N, C-alpha and C positions, 0 to 999 in steps of 0.2 A: 208799164205797171210793174212787172218783175223787177226792173231795175230798182225802183223805189223801195220794195221789200228787202232786197237783198243789200243795201244800203244800210238798213235798219239794223242789221244784225251786229253793227258795231257799236251801237249804244247799250249802255248799262241801264238795266231795268230793276225796278224794285223787287219783282217777284216773276215767276214763272208765267203766271197768267197774263200779266202786263206784256211780257216778251211774246207770248204766242198770239196775242192779238195784235202786235205791232207787226210780227214777221211771218204771219201766214194768212192765207186767203182761200177763198173756194169758187171755182166756176162750175156752172152747170148748164145743162140742156134740157133739164126738166127736173122737177123734184127728186126723181131716184137716181138719175143720172148725173153725178157730179165729180169733181176731181178737187180733192183740198191739197193745198200746195203749202209746204212749210218750208221756210228759207233759214237754213241752219248757219251759213256762213257767206261769205262773199262770192264763193264758188261751189255752195252746196246745198241742194234742194231735194226734197222728199215729197213724195206723192202717196196718197191715200186714196181709195175709192172702194165701194162696195163692188163686187162682181155681179153682173146683170144676166151675163151669157154663161152657160154652162154646157160645154160640150160632152155631158154625159147622160146617161139613162136618169130619168126622174127619180127612181129611189135612190140612186147613188148619190144624187144632189141633195136630198133630204138629210141624208146621213155624213155629208161632207161638212168638214169645218173650215173650207177653203172659201170663205165668203168675202174675202177683201182682197185687193192687190196692194201692195206695198212695196215700193222701190225708190231709189234715188239716184241723183247724177249731178252732173255740173250745170252751169248756166246754158251751155250749149244744148244739152240732151233737154234741158226744161223747156227752152222754146220749142223745140223740137215737139216735144209732148203735149204743150199747151197747143200748138196748132194742130197736131193729129186729132186731139180730142175734139176739135171742132169740124175737123175734115172728114175724118174716118167715122165709119158707121161704128157703133158700139161692139159689134162681134168684132170688127177689124182692129179697133183700138185695144180689147182686151187680148187679141191675139198677139199684137205685135209687142205689148209690155206684158204678158203673162209671165215670161222669164224671170222677171223680177220679183214675181209672187213669193211671198212667205207666208206662213202659218200666222196669222194676226194675233193669236193668243200667246205666242212666244214673243211677239214684237220685234220680230227678225225683218231686216230690211236687206235687200241685195241691189248692190250696185250695178247700173244698167249702162253699157257703152254704146 
């Protein structure tokens, strides 16, 4: 499935909406537990997900702006991330990939290796 979306990155699209629809998809374990996957090139994949597990006090969590995880990598990492999304508990998944977290309001992404 991932290969199909990666191949579509070489196609010319009329607009950004058409490109986004052709090169991204979402996987989920429940309505709240999802992982959005966006293919930006033959070997460039970006991930976005809401954070569901917070390892902090309740009041700190309310005032925190760290509500999303956003990170990117290559095809090899993408295959591992997708596998881990289904294999690991949500807490373990977030702990594994939280190093790629950036403030979503700044639209920053970190390359994870």
